[in-house]
HTML snippet that shows the backbone in 3Dmol.js (N, CA, C, O; Angstrom):
<script src="https://3Dmol.org/build/3Dmol-min.js"></script>
<div id="view" style="width:600px;height:400px;position:relative"></div>
<script>
const pdb = `
ATOM      1  N   MET A   1     -35.186 185.681 -99.877  1.00  0.00           N
ATOM      2  CA  MET A   1     -35.963 185.101 -98.815  1.00  0.00           C
ATOM      3  C   MET A   1     -35.422 183.716 -98.476  1.00  0.00           C
ATOM      4  O   MET A   1     -35.237 182.879 -99.359  1.00  0.00           O
ATOM      5  N   GLY A   2     -35.180 183.492 -97.238  1.00  0.00           N
ATOM      6  CA  GLY A   2     -34.679 182.198 -96.803  1.00  0.00           C
ATOM      7  C   GLY A   2     -35.821 181.288 -96.381  1.00  0.00           C
ATOM      8  O   GLY A   2     -36.980 181.702 -96.339  1.00  0.00           O
ATOM      9  N   THR A   3     -35.492 180.089 -96.082  1.00  0.00           N
ATOM     10  CA  THR A   3     -36.499 179.144 -95.609  1.00  0.00           C
ATOM     11  C   THR A   3     -36.762 179.389 -94.126  1.00  0.00           C
ATOM     12  O   THR A   3     -35.955 179.994 -93.421  1.00  0.00           O
ATOM     13  N   LEU A   4     -37.874 178.916 -93.692  1.00  0.00           N
ATOM     14  CA  LEU A   4     -38.244 179.084 -92.289  1.00  0.00           C
ATOM     15  C   LEU A   4     -37.501 178.070 -91.423  1.00  0.00           C
ATOM     16  O   LEU A   4     -37.237 176.943 -91.841  1.00  0.00           O
ATOM     17  N   SER A   5     -37.176 178.494 -90.228  1.00  0.00           N
ATOM     18  CA  SER A   5     -36.485 177.591 -89.303  1.00  0.00           C
ATOM     19  C   SER A   5     -37.491 176.656 -88.644  1.00  0.00           C
ATOM     20  O   SER A   5     -38.703 176.808 -88.797  1.00  0.00           O
ATOM     21  N   LEU A   6     -36.969 175.708 -87.923  1.00  0.00           N
ATOM     22  CA  LEU A   6     -37.822 174.739 -87.222  1.00  0.00           C
ATOM     23  C   LEU A   6     -38.692 175.437 -86.178  1.00  0.00           C
ATOM     24  O   LEU A   6     -39.842 175.047 -85.972  1.00  0.00           O
ATOM     25  N   THR A   7     -38.160 176.455 -85.524  1.00  0.00           N
ATOM     26  CA  THR A   7     -38.926 177.201 -84.523  1.00  0.00           C
ATOM     27  C   THR A   7     -40.091 177.936 -85.173  1.00  0.00           C
ATOM     28  O   THR A   7     -41.190 177.975 -84.620  1.00  0.00           O
ATOM     29  N   ALA A   8     -39.855 178.510 -86.329  1.00  0.00           N
ATOM     30  CA  ALA A   8     -40.925 179.218 -87.041  1.00  0.00           C
ATOM     31  C   ALA A   8     -42.039 178.260 -87.443  1.00  0.00           C
ATOM     32  O   ALA A   8     -43.220 178.587 -87.320  1.00  0.00           O
ATOM     33  N   TRP A   9     -41.663 177.070 -87.925  1.00  0.00           N
ATOM     34  CA  TRP A   9     -42.682 176.074 -88.281  1.00  0.00           C
ATOM     35  C   TRP A   9     -43.465 175.623 -87.053  1.00  0.00           C
ATOM     36  O   TRP A   9     -44.666 175.369 -87.139  1.00  0.00           O
ATOM     37  N   PHE A  10     -42.793 175.524 -85.917  1.00  0.00           N
ATOM     38  CA  PHE A  10     -43.474 175.146 -84.682  1.00  0.00           C
ATOM     39  C   PHE A  10     -44.524 176.183 -84.304  1.00  0.00           C
ATOM     40  O   PHE A  10     -45.646 175.827 -83.945  1.00  0.00           O
ATOM     41  N   PHE A  11     -44.169 177.459 -84.383  1.00  0.00           N
ATOM     42  CA  PHE A  11     -45.124 178.506 -84.030  1.00  0.00           C
ATOM     43  C   PHE A  11     -46.253 178.614 -85.045  1.00  0.00           C
ATOM     44  O   PHE A  11     -47.381 178.943 -84.676  1.00  0.00           O
ATOM     45  N   ILE A  12     -45.976 178.348 -86.300  1.00  0.00           N
ATOM     46  CA  ILE A  12     -47.036 178.330 -87.306  1.00  0.00           C
ATOM     47  C   ILE A  12     -48.004 177.185 -87.028  1.00  0.00           C
ATOM     48  O   ILE A  12     -49.217 177.363 -87.140  1.00  0.00           O
ATOM     49  N   ALA A  13     -47.490 176.023 -86.669  1.00  0.00           N
ATOM     50  CA  ALA A  13     -48.342 174.883 -86.333  1.00  0.00           C
ATOM     51  C   ALA A  13     -49.157 175.163 -85.075  1.00  0.00           C
ATOM     52  O   ALA A  13     -50.339 174.823 -85.015  1.00  0.00           O
ATOM     53  N   LEU A  14     -48.535 175.780 -84.069  1.00  0.00           N
ATOM     54  CA  LEU A  14     -49.245 176.130 -82.835  1.00  0.00           C
ATOM     55  C   LEU A  14     -50.361 177.128 -83.107  1.00  0.00           C
ATOM     56  O   LEU A  14     -51.454 176.998 -82.556  1.00  0.00           O
ATOM     57  N   ALA A  15     -50.099 178.123 -83.949  1.00  0.00           N
ATOM     58  CA  ALA A  15     -51.122 179.105 -84.300  1.00  0.00           C
ATOM     59  C   ALA A  15     -52.260 178.468 -85.079  1.00  0.00           C
ATOM     60  O   ALA A  15     -53.422 178.833 -84.898  1.00  0.00           O
ATOM     61  N   THR A  16     -51.931 177.517 -85.946  1.00  0.00           N
ATOM     62  CA  THR A  16     -52.961 176.819 -86.718  1.00  0.00           C
ATOM     63  C   THR A  16     -53.852 175.995 -85.805  1.00  0.00           C
ATOM     64  O   THR A  16     -55.072 175.990 -85.971  1.00  0.00           O
ATOM     65  N   VAL A  17     -53.267 175.306 -84.854  1.00  0.00           N
ATOM     66  CA  VAL A  17     -54.051 174.513 -83.897  1.00  0.00           C
ATOM     67  C   VAL A  17     -54.926 175.429 -83.046  1.00  0.00           C
ATOM     68  O   VAL A  17     -56.087 175.110 -82.791  1.00  0.00           O
ATOM     69  N   ALA A  18     -54.384 176.565 -82.605  1.00  0.00           N
ATOM     70  CA  ALA A  18     -55.164 177.503 -81.788  1.00  0.00           C
ATOM     71  C   ALA A  18     -56.338 178.060 -82.582  1.00  0.00           C
ATOM     72  O   ALA A  18     -57.444 178.167 -82.051  1.00  0.00           O
ATOM     73  N   LEU A  19     -56.115 178.417 -83.850  1.00  0.00           N
ATOM     74  CA  LEU A  19     -57.202 178.932 -84.679  1.00  0.00           C
ATOM     75  C   LEU A  19     -58.264 177.874 -84.946  1.00  0.00           C
ATOM     76  O   LEU A  19     -59.456 178.179 -84.946  1.00  0.00           O
ATOM     77  N   ALA A  20     -57.845 176.646 -85.170  1.00  0.00           N
ATOM     78  CA  ALA A  20     -58.806 175.566 -85.393  1.00  0.00           C
ATOM     79  C   ALA A  20     -59.631 175.302 -84.124  1.00  0.00           C
ATOM     80  O   ALA A  20     -60.841 175.090 -84.204  1.00  0.00           O
ATOM     81  N   LEU A  21     -58.983 175.314 -82.970  1.00  0.00           N
ATOM     82  CA  LEU A  21     -59.697 175.114 -81.710  1.00  0.00           C
ATOM     83  C   LEU A  21     -60.667 176.259 -81.449  1.00  0.00           C
ATOM     84  O   LEU A  21     -61.784 176.029 -80.985  1.00  0.00           O
ATOM     85  N   ASP A  22     -60.256 177.483 -81.739  1.00  0.00           N
ATOM     86  CA  ASP A  22     -61.139 178.634 -81.576  1.00  0.00           C
ATOM     87  C   ASP A  22     -62.345 178.547 -82.508  1.00  0.00           C
ATOM     88  O   ASP A  22     -63.473 178.816 -82.095  1.00  0.00           O
ATOM     89  N   ALA A  23     -62.111 178.173 -83.754  1.00  0.00           N
ATOM     90  CA  ALA A  23     -63.213 178.037 -84.715  1.00  0.00           C
ATOM     91  C   ALA A  23     -64.184 176.957 -84.268  1.00  0.00           C
ATOM     92  O   ALA A  23     -65.398 177.140 -84.364  1.00  0.00           O
ATOM     93  N   TYR A  24     -63.671 175.840 -83.784  1.00  0.00           N
ATOM     94  CA  TYR A  24     -64.533 174.763 -83.291  1.00  0.00           C
ATOM     95  C   TYR A  24     -65.341 175.206 -82.074  1.00  0.00           C
ATOM     96  O   TYR A  24     -66.525 174.889 -81.965  1.00  0.00           O
ATOM     97  N   ALA A  25     -64.706 175.937 -81.162  1.00  0.00           N
ATOM     98  CA  ALA A  25     -65.401 176.406 -79.965  1.00  0.00           C
ATOM     99  C   ALA A  25     -66.487 177.415 -80.322  1.00  0.00           C
ATOM    100  O   ALA A  25     -67.579 177.372 -79.757  1.00  0.00           O
ATOM    101  N   ILE A  26     -66.202 178.316 -81.245  1.00  0.00           N
ATOM    102  CA  ILE A  26     -67.213 179.292 -81.666  1.00  0.00           C
ATOM    103  C   ILE A  26     -68.384 178.583 -82.333  1.00  0.00           C
ATOM    104  O   ILE A  26     -69.541 178.933 -82.100  1.00  0.00           O
ATOM    105  N   ARG A  27     -68.087 177.595 -83.157  1.00  0.00           N
ATOM    106  CA  ARG A  27     -69.166 176.819 -83.797  1.00  0.00           C
ATOM    107  C   ARG A  27     -70.002 176.091 -82.755  1.00  0.00           C
ATOM    108  O   ARG A  27     -71.228 176.041 -82.863  1.00  0.00           O
ATOM    109  N   LYS A  28     -69.349 175.531 -81.753  1.00  0.00           N
ATOM    110  CA  LYS A  28     -70.049 174.801 -80.696  1.00  0.00           C
ATOM    111  C   LYS A  28     -70.961 175.747 -79.904  1.00  0.00           C
ATOM    112  O   LYS A  28     -72.076 175.370 -79.545  1.00  0.00           O
ATOM    113  N   VAL A  29     -70.497 176.966 -79.633  1.00  0.00           N
ATOM    114  CA  VAL A  29     -71.298 177.935 -78.886  1.00  0.00           C
ATOM    115  C   VAL A  29     -72.529 178.341 -79.684  1.00  0.00           C
ATOM    116  O   VAL A  29     -73.629 178.405 -79.134  1.00  0.00           O
ATOM    117  N   PHE A  30     -72.357 178.616 -80.970  1.00  0.00           N
ATOM    118  CA  PHE A  30     -73.482 179.095 -81.763  1.00  0.00           C
ATOM    119  C   PHE A  30     -74.456 177.987 -82.153  1.00  0.00           C
ATOM    120  O   PHE A  30     -75.592 178.290 -82.517  1.00  0.00           O
ATOM    121  N   THR A  31     -74.065 176.741 -82.092  1.00  0.00           N
ATOM    122  CA  THR A  31     -75.004 175.648 -82.377  1.00  0.00           C
ATOM    123  C   THR A  31     -75.670 175.126 -81.110  1.00  0.00           C
ATOM    124  O   THR A  31     -76.611 174.337 -81.193  1.00  0.00           O
ATOM    125  N   SER A  32     -75.203 175.548 -79.946  1.00  0.00           N
ATOM    126  CA  SER A  32     -75.790 175.097 -78.694  1.00  0.00           C
ATOM    127  C   SER A  32     -77.083 175.852 -78.417  1.00  0.00           C
ATOM    128  O   SER A  32     -77.139 177.071 -78.585  1.00  0.00           O
ATOM    129  N   SER A  33     -78.102 175.151 -78.001  1.00  0.00           N
ATOM    130  CA  SER A  33     -79.379 175.794 -77.667  1.00  0.00           C
ATOM    131  C   SER A  33     -79.420 176.241 -76.207  1.00  0.00           C
ATOM    132  O   SER A  33     -80.431 176.778 -75.752  1.00  0.00           O
ATOM    133  N   PHE A  34     -78.345 176.027 -75.483  1.00  0.00           N
ATOM    134  CA  PHE A  34     -78.295 176.340 -74.065  1.00  0.00           C
ATOM    135  C   PHE A  34     -78.117 177.832 -73.809  1.00  0.00           C
ATOM    136  O   PHE A  34     -78.606 178.348 -72.804  1.00  0.00           O
ATOM    137  N   TYR A  35     -77.418 178.536 -74.715  1.00  0.00           N
ATOM    138  CA  TYR A  35     -77.067 179.936 -74.491  1.00  0.00           C
ATOM    139  C   TYR A  35     -78.078 180.881 -75.114  1.00  0.00           C
ATOM    140  O   TYR A  35     -78.678 180.573 -76.144  1.00  0.00           O
ATOM    141  N   GLU A  36     -78.263 182.037 -74.480  1.00  0.00           N
ATOM    142  CA  GLU A  36     -79.025 183.130 -75.057  1.00  0.00           C
ATOM    143  C   GLU A  36     -78.094 183.905 -75.988  1.00  0.00           C
ATOM    144  O   GLU A  36     -76.878 183.732 -75.914  1.00  0.00           O
ATOM    145  N   PRO A  37     -78.638 184.757 -76.864  1.00  0.00           N
ATOM    146  CA  PRO A  37     -77.776 185.486 -77.815  1.00  0.00           C
ATOM    147  C   PRO A  37     -76.688 186.331 -77.146  1.00  0.00           C
ATOM    148  O   PRO A  37     -75.559 186.362 -77.636  1.00  0.00           O
ATOM    149  N   ALA A  38     -76.994 187.005 -76.060  1.00  0.00           N
ATOM    150  CA  ALA A  38     -75.977 187.820 -75.385  1.00  0.00           C
ATOM    151  C   ALA A  38     -74.866 186.939 -74.812  1.00  0.00           C
ATOM    152  O   ALA A  38     -73.696 187.323 -74.832  1.00  0.00           O
ATOM    153  N   GLN A  39     -75.227 185.769 -74.308  1.00  0.00           N
ATOM    154  CA  GLN A  39     -74.220 184.847 -73.779  1.00  0.00           C
ATOM    155  C   GLN A  39     -73.344 184.305 -74.901  1.00  0.00           C
ATOM    156  O   GLN A  39     -72.143 184.106 -74.714  1.00  0.00           O
ATOM    157  N   ARG A  40     -73.935 184.068 -76.055  1.00  0.00           N
ATOM    158  CA  ARG A  40     -73.155 183.577 -77.195  1.00  0.00           C
ATOM    159  C   ARG A  40     -72.094 184.585 -77.602  1.00  0.00           C
ATOM    160  O   ARG A  40     -70.949 184.217 -77.865  1.00  0.00           O
ATOM    161  N   TRP A  41     -72.470 185.843 -77.654  1.00  0.00           N
ATOM    162  CA  TRP A  41     -71.495 186.869 -78.044  1.00  0.00           C
ATOM    163  C   TRP A  41     -70.441 187.055 -76.954  1.00  0.00           C
ATOM    164  O   TRP A  41     -69.278 187.319 -77.259  1.00  0.00           O
ATOM    165  N   GLY A  42     -70.830 186.921 -75.705  1.00  0.00           N
ATOM    166  CA  GLY A  42     -69.852 187.001 -74.621  1.00  0.00           C
ATOM    167  C   GLY A  42     -68.858 185.859 -74.669  1.00  0.00           C
ATOM    168  O   GLY A  42     -67.661 186.067 -74.474  1.00  0.00           O
ATOM    169  N   GLN A  43     -69.344 184.654 -74.925  1.00  0.00           N
ATOM    170  CA  GLN A  43     -68.454 183.498 -75.053  1.00  0.00           C
ATOM    171  C   GLN A  43     -67.520 183.662 -76.254  1.00  0.00           C
ATOM    172  O   GLN A  43     -66.344 183.303 -76.186  1.00  0.00           O
ATOM    173  N   THR A  44     -68.051 184.207 -77.357  1.00  0.00           N
ATOM    174  CA  THR A  44     -67.220 184.434 -78.535  1.00  0.00           C
ATOM    175  C   THR A  44     -66.121 185.449 -78.235  1.00  0.00           C
ATOM    176  O   THR A  44     -64.977 185.270 -78.656  1.00  0.00           O
ATOM    177  N   ALA A  45     -66.464 186.515 -77.509  1.00  0.00           N
ATOM    178  CA  ALA A  45     -65.451 187.506 -77.133  1.00  0.00           C
ATOM    179  C   ALA A  45     -64.382 186.872 -76.254  1.00  0.00           C
ATOM    180  O   ALA A  45     -63.197 187.167 -76.409  1.00  0.00           O
ATOM    181  N   LEU A  46     -64.787 186.005 -75.334  1.00  0.00           N
ATOM    182  CA  LEU A  46     -63.819 185.308 -74.483  1.00  0.00           C
ATOM    183  C   LEU A  46     -62.881 184.442 -75.315  1.00  0.00           C
ATOM    184  O   LEU A  46     -61.676 184.408 -75.067  1.00  0.00           O
ATOM    185  N   ILE A  47     -63.433 183.745 -76.296  1.00  0.00           N
ATOM    186  CA  ILE A  47     -62.613 182.885 -77.150  1.00  0.00           C
ATOM    187  C   ILE A  47     -61.610 183.701 -77.950  1.00  0.00           C
ATOM    188  O   ILE A  47     -60.453 183.305 -78.087  1.00  0.00           O
ATOM    189  N   LEU A  48     -62.046 184.831 -78.476  1.00  0.00           N
ATOM    190  CA  LEU A  48     -61.165 185.626 -79.323  1.00  0.00           C
ATOM    191  C   LEU A  48     -60.131 186.411 -78.528  1.00  0.00           C
ATOM    192  O   LEU A  48     -59.025 186.640 -79.017  1.00  0.00           O
ATOM    193  N   LEU A  49     -60.473 186.831 -77.302  1.00  0.00           N
ATOM    194  CA  LEU A  49     -59.533 187.621 -76.507  1.00  0.00           C
ATOM    195  C   LEU A  49     -58.506 186.755 -75.782  1.00  0.00           C
ATOM    196  O   LEU A  49     -57.357 187.164 -75.615  1.00  0.00           O
ATOM    197  N   VAL A  50     -58.913 185.565 -75.352  1.00  0.00           N
ATOM    198  CA  VAL A  50     -58.008 184.645 -74.661  1.00  0.00           C
ATOM    199  C   VAL A  50     -58.107 183.313 -75.416  1.00  0.00           C
ATOM    200  O   VAL A  50     -58.856 182.428 -75.003  1.00  0.00           O
ATOM    201  N   PRO A  51     -57.358 183.162 -76.517  1.00  0.00           N
ATOM    202  CA  PRO A  51     -57.626 182.080 -77.470  1.00  0.00           C
ATOM    203  C   PRO A  51     -57.659 180.666 -76.894  1.00  0.00           C
ATOM    204  O   PRO A  51     -58.711 180.030 -76.966  1.00  0.00           O
ATOM    205  N   LEU A  52     -56.608 180.151 -76.344  1.00  0.00           N
ATOM    206  CA  LEU A  52     -56.601 178.742 -75.928  1.00  0.00           C
ATOM    207  C   LEU A  52     -57.430 178.514 -74.673  1.00  0.00           C
ATOM    208  O   LEU A  52     -58.247 177.593 -74.634  1.00  0.00           O
ATOM    209  N   PHE A  53     -57.236 179.328 -73.658  1.00  0.00           N
ATOM    210  CA  PHE A  53     -57.982 179.145 -72.414  1.00  0.00           C
ATOM    211  C   PHE A  53     -59.465 179.439 -72.620  1.00  0.00           C
ATOM    212  O   PHE A  53     -60.314 178.732 -72.076  1.00  0.00           O
ATOM    213  N   GLY A  54     -59.785 180.465 -73.392  1.00  0.00           N
ATOM    214  CA  GLY A  54     -61.181 180.795 -73.664  1.00  0.00           C
ATOM    215  C   GLY A  54     -61.890 179.687 -74.418  1.00  0.00           C
ATOM    216  O   GLY A  54     -63.040 179.362 -74.122  1.00  0.00           O
ATOM    217  N   ALA A  55     -61.203 179.107 -75.394  1.00  0.00           N
ATOM    218  CA  ALA A  55     -61.793 177.999 -76.153  1.00  0.00           C
ATOM    219  C   ALA A  55     -61.983 176.778 -75.263  1.00  0.00           C
ATOM    220  O   ALA A  55     -63.020 176.117 -75.325  1.00  0.00           O
ATOM    221  N   TYR A  56     -60.990 176.479 -74.442  1.00  0.00           N
ATOM    222  CA  TYR A  56     -61.112 175.323 -73.540  1.00  0.00           C
ATOM    223  C   TYR A  56     -62.256 175.532 -72.557  1.00  0.00           C
ATOM    224  O   TYR A  56     -63.060 174.625 -72.346  1.00  0.00           O
ATOM    225  N   LEU A  57     -62.338 176.706 -71.958  1.00  0.00           N
ATOM    226  CA  LEU A  57     -63.395 176.989 -70.992  1.00  0.00           C
ATOM    227  C   LEU A  57     -64.769 176.929 -71.641  1.00  0.00           C
ATOM    228  O   LEU A  57     -65.713 176.393 -71.061  1.00  0.00           O
ATOM    229  N   THR A  58     -64.879 177.474 -72.831  1.00  0.00           N
ATOM    230  CA  THR A  58     -66.153 177.456 -73.540  1.00  0.00           C
ATOM    231  C   THR A  58     -66.565 176.034 -73.898  1.00  0.00           C
ATOM    232  O   THR A  58     -67.732 175.674 -73.743  1.00  0.00           O
ATOM    233  N   LEU A  59     -65.634 175.229 -74.371  1.00  0.00           N
ATOM    234  CA  LEU A  59     -65.958 173.841 -74.691  1.00  0.00           C
ATOM    235  C   LEU A  59     -66.319 173.048 -73.435  1.00  0.00           C
ATOM    236  O   LEU A  59     -67.176 172.166 -73.478  1.00  0.00           O
ATOM    237  N   TYR A  60     -65.668 173.363 -72.331  1.00  0.00           N
ATOM    238  CA  TYR A  60     -65.979 172.691 -71.074  1.00  0.00           C
ATOM    239  C   TYR A  60     -67.390 173.038 -70.612  1.00  0.00           C
ATOM    240  O   TYR A  60     -68.121 172.171 -70.134  1.00  0.00           O
ATOM    241  N   LEU A  61     -67.769 174.290 -70.754  1.00  0.00           N
ATOM    242  CA  LEU A  61     -69.095 174.711 -70.309  1.00  0.00           C
ATOM    243  C   LEU A  61     -70.195 174.286 -71.277  1.00  0.00           C
ATOM    244  O   LEU A  61     -71.346 174.142 -70.866  1.00  0.00           O
ATOM    245  N   ALA A  62     -69.872 174.084 -72.537  1.00  0.00           N
ATOM    246  CA  ALA A  62     -70.880 173.756 -73.545  1.00  0.00           C
ATOM    247  C   ALA A  62     -70.986 172.261 -73.807  1.00  0.00           C
ATOM    248  O   ALA A  62     -71.624 171.849 -74.776  1.00  0.00           O
ATOM    249  N   ARG A  63     -70.378 171.452 -72.967  1.00  0.00           N
ATOM    250  CA  ARG A  63     -70.425 170.009 -73.223  1.00  0.00           C
ATOM    251  C   ARG A  63     -71.845 169.501 -73.029  1.00  0.00           C
ATOM    252  O   ARG A  63     -72.666 170.137 -72.368  1.00  0.00           O
ATOM    253  N   GLU A  64     -72.111 168.370 -73.604  1.00  0.00           N
ATOM    254  CA  GLU A  64     -73.473 167.840 -73.653  1.00  0.00           C
ATOM    255  C   GLU A  64     -73.967 167.329 -72.305  1.00  0.00           C
ATOM    256  O   GLU A  64     -75.122 167.565 -71.948  1.00  0.00           O
ATOM    257  N   HIS A  65     -73.129 166.644 -71.558  1.00  0.00           N
ATOM    258  CA  HIS A  65     -73.561 166.019 -70.316  1.00  0.00           C
ATOM    259  C   HIS A  65     -72.772 166.598 -69.154  1.00  0.00           C
ATOM    260  O   HIS A  65     -71.568 166.368 -69.042  1.00  0.00           O
ATOM    261  N   GLY A  66     -73.437 167.341 -68.295  1.00  0.00           N
ATOM    262  CA  GLY A  66     -72.778 167.922 -67.138  1.00  0.00           C
ATOM    263  C   GLY A  66     -73.270 167.284 -65.857  1.00  0.00           C
ATOM    264  O   GLY A  66     -73.926 167.946 -65.054  1.00  0.00           O
ATOM    265  N   THR A  67     -72.972 166.022 -65.650  1.00  0.00           N
ATOM    266  CA  THR A  67     -73.539 165.296 -64.527  1.00  0.00           C
ATOM    267  C   THR A  67     -72.788 165.491 -63.225  1.00  0.00           C
ATOM    268  O   THR A  67     -73.300 165.098 -62.177  1.00  0.00           O
ATOM    269  N   GLN A  68     -71.592 166.082 -63.237  1.00  0.00           N
ATOM    270  CA  GLN A  68     -70.846 166.190 -61.994  1.00  0.00           C
ATOM    271  C   GLN A  68     -71.468 167.205 -61.046  1.00  0.00           C
ATOM    272  O   GLN A  68     -71.136 167.211 -59.860  1.00  0.00           O
ATOM    273  N   PHE A  69     -72.368 168.072 -61.536  1.00  0.00           N
ATOM    274  CA  PHE A  69     -73.017 169.035 -60.670  1.00  0.00           C
ATOM    275  C   PHE A  69     -74.370 168.547 -60.184  1.00  0.00           C
ATOM    276  O   PHE A  69     -75.027 169.236 -59.403  1.00  0.00           O
ATOM    277  N   GLN A  70     -74.793 167.388 -60.623  1.00  0.00           N
ATOM    278  CA  GLN A  70     -76.100 166.857 -60.272  1.00  0.00           C
ATOM    279  C   GLN A  70     -75.923 165.532 -59.541  1.00  0.00           C
ATOM    280  O   GLN A  70     -75.090 164.706 -59.914  1.00  0.00           O
ATOM    281  N   SER A  71     -76.713 165.347 -58.506  1.00  0.00           N
ATOM    282  CA  SER A  71     -76.675 164.068 -57.806  1.00  0.00           C
ATOM    283  C   SER A  71     -77.573 163.075 -58.536  1.00  0.00           C
ATOM    284  O   SER A  71     -78.507 163.457 -59.241  1.00  0.00           O
ATOM    285  N   GLN A  72     -77.278 161.827 -58.357  1.00  0.00           N
ATOM    286  CA  GLN A  72     -78.081 160.782 -58.963  1.00  0.00           C
ATOM    287  C   GLN A  72     -79.442 160.729 -58.294  1.00  0.00           C
ATOM    288  O   GLN A  72     -79.531 160.941 -57.085  1.00  0.00           O
ATOM    289  N   PRO A  73     -80.506 160.453 -59.037  1.00  0.00           N
ATOM    290  CA  PRO A  73     -81.827 160.388 -58.419  1.00  0.00           C
ATOM    291  C   PRO A  73     -81.912 159.228 -57.431  1.00  0.00           C
ATOM    292  O   PRO A  73     -81.388 158.142 -57.679  1.00  0.00           O
ATOM    293  N   ALA A  74     -82.572 159.477 -56.324  1.00  0.00           N
ATOM    294  CA  ALA A  74     -82.714 158.460 -55.288  1.00  0.00           C
ATOM    295  C   ALA A  74     -83.990 157.668 -55.526  1.00  0.00           C
ATOM    296  O   ALA A  74     -85.034 158.233 -55.852  1.00  0.00           O
ATOM    297  N   ASP A  75     -83.896 156.366 -55.363  1.00  0.00           N
ATOM    298  CA  ASP A  75     -85.052 155.490 -55.500  1.00  0.00           C
ATOM    299  C   ASP A  75     -85.468 155.067 -54.102  1.00  0.00           C
ATOM    300  O   ASP A  75     -84.903 154.131 -53.536  1.00  0.00           O
ATOM    301  N   HIS A  76     -86.454 155.756 -53.547  1.00  0.00           N
ATOM    302  CA  HIS A  76     -86.904 155.469 -52.191  1.00  0.00           C
ATOM    303  C   HIS A  76     -87.913 154.321 -52.143  1.00  0.00           C
ATOM    304  O   HIS A  76     -88.260 153.857 -51.058  1.00  0.00           O
ATOM    305  N   LEU A  77     -88.380 153.865 -53.283  1.00  0.00           N
ATOM    306  CA  LEU A  77     -89.398 152.825 -53.303  1.00  0.00           C
ATOM    307  C   LEU A  77     -88.825 151.421 -53.378  1.00  0.00           C
ATOM    308  O   LEU A  77     -89.586 150.455 -53.323  1.00  0.00           O
ATOM    309  N   GLN A  78     -87.540 151.276 -53.498  1.00  0.00           N
ATOM    310  CA  GLN A  78     -86.958 149.946 -53.670  1.00  0.00           C
ATOM    311  C   GLN A  78     -87.025 149.116 -52.387  1.00  0.00           C
ATOM    312  O   GLN A  78     -86.992 147.887 -52.459  1.00  0.00           O
ATOM    313  N   GLU A  79     -87.116 149.748 -51.227  1.00  0.00           N
ATOM    314  CA  GLU A  79     -87.145 149.031 -49.961  1.00  0.00           C
ATOM    315  C   GLU A  79     -88.561 148.755 -49.461  1.00  0.00           C
ATOM    316  O   GLU A  79     -88.730 148.079 -48.446  1.00  0.00           O
ATOM    317  N   ILE A  80     -89.571 149.258 -50.148  1.00  0.00           N
ATOM    318  CA  ILE A  80     -90.949 149.096 -49.673  1.00  0.00           C
ATOM    319  C   ILE A  80     -91.528 147.791 -50.197  1.00  0.00           C
ATOM    320  O   ILE A  80     -91.483 147.502 -51.393  1.00  0.00           O
ATOM    321  N   ASP A  81     -92.065 147.021 -49.280  1.00  0.00           N
ATOM    322  CA  ASP A  81     -92.732 145.774 -49.636  1.00  0.00           C
ATOM    323  C   ASP A  81     -94.207 146.082 -49.904  1.00  0.00           C
ATOM    324  O   ASP A  81     -94.819 146.873 -49.187  1.00  0.00           O
ATOM    325  N   GLY A  82     -94.764 145.467 -50.917  1.00  0.00           N
ATOM    326  CA  GLY A  82     -96.164 145.738 -51.281  1.00  0.00           C
ATOM    327  C   GLY A  82     -97.180 145.192 -50.293  1.00  0.00           C
ATOM    328  O   GLY A  82     -98.350 145.570 -50.347  1.00  0.00           O
ATOM    329  N   THR A  83     -96.754 144.298 -49.377  1.00  0.00           N
ATOM    330  CA  THR A  83     -97.710 143.686 -48.453  1.00  0.00           C
ATOM    331  C   THR A  83     -97.789 144.420 -47.133  1.00  0.00           C
ATOM    332  O   THR A  83     -98.660 144.105 -46.322  1.00  0.00           O
ATOM    333  N   CYS A  84     -96.939 145.362 -46.886  1.00  0.00           N
ATOM    334  CA  CYS A  84     -96.976 146.080 -45.621  1.00  0.00           C
ATOM    335  C   CYS A  84     -97.015 147.583 -45.887  1.00  0.00           C
ATOM    336  O   CYS A  84     -96.704 148.035 -46.989  1.00  0.00           O
ATOM    337  N   GLY A  85     -97.390 148.330 -44.895  1.00  0.00           N
ATOM    338  CA  GLY A  85     -97.481 149.777 -45.031  1.00  0.00           C
ATOM    339  C   GLY A  85     -96.597 150.463 -44.004  1.00  0.00           C
ATOM    340  O   GLY A  85     -95.962 149.826 -43.163  1.00  0.00           O
ATOM    341  N   ASP A  86     -96.580 151.752 -44.104  1.00  0.00           N
ATOM    342  CA  ASP A  86     -95.785 152.549 -43.172  1.00  0.00           C
ATOM    343  C   ASP A  86     -96.577 152.944 -41.928  1.00  0.00           C
ATOM    344  O   ASP A  86     -96.008 153.509 -40.994  1.00  0.00           O
ATOM    345  N   ILE A  87     -97.848 152.665 -41.900  1.00  0.00           N
ATOM    346  CA  ILE A  87     -98.693 153.123 -40.798  1.00  0.00           C
ATOM    347  C   ILE A  87     -98.776 152.030 -39.743  1.00  0.00           C
ATOM    348  O   ILE A  87     -99.056 150.873 -40.055  1.00  0.00           O
ATOM    349  N   ASP A  88     -98.533 152.400 -38.509  1.00  0.00           N
ATOM    350  CA  ASP A  88     -98.657 151.489 -37.378  1.00  0.00           C
ATOM    351  C   ASP A  88     -99.967 151.845 -36.664  1.00  0.00           C
ATOM    352  O   ASP A  88    -100.126 152.947 -36.137  1.00  0.00           O
ATOM    353  N   TYR A  89    -100.894 150.892 -36.661  1.00  0.00           N
ATOM    354  CA  TYR A  89    -102.232 151.175 -36.132  1.00  0.00           C
ATOM    355  C   TYR A  89    -102.333 151.030 -34.625  1.00  0.00           C
ATOM    356  O   TYR A  89    -103.347 151.429 -34.053  1.00  0.00           O
ATOM    357  N   HIS A  90    -101.355 150.491 -33.971  1.00  0.00           N
ATOM    358  CA  HIS A  90    -101.346 150.294 -32.517  1.00  0.00           C
ATOM    359  C   HIS A  90    -102.611 149.588 -32.050  1.00  0.00           C
ATOM    360  O   HIS A  90    -103.213 149.993 -31.056  1.00  0.00           O
ATOM    361  N   GLY A  91    -103.002 148.587 -32.723  1.00  0.00           N
ATOM    362  CA  GLY A  91    -104.201 147.975 -32.194  1.00  0.00           C
ATOM    363  C   GLY A  91    -104.540 146.726 -32.806  1.00  0.00           C
ATOM    364  O   GLY A  91    -105.540 146.110 -32.439  1.00  0.00           O
TER     365      GLY A  91
END
`;
const viewer = $3Dmol.createViewer("view");
viewer.addModel(pdb, "pdb");
viewer.setStyle({}, {cartoon: {color: "spectrum"}});
viewer.zoomTo();
viewer.render();
</script>
């Protein structure tokens, strides 16, 4: 048996990183309270069938703060003065 070449070590390292990322993504899916059980198993299947992209997509969807899909709340009361009202009595 000979020693492994540099290319073989590179692929072993790449596979190790992919497996670690997949394990982390699966753990993140199963600890998240956002998903129902069927969704958890679907996300796990995605991670296992398409390792790197599935893990990235799952981690992207399971992140804690998803504010880019929500607009900031509007404060409509900041321009209202307490001494005047919106009603014009015409008289």
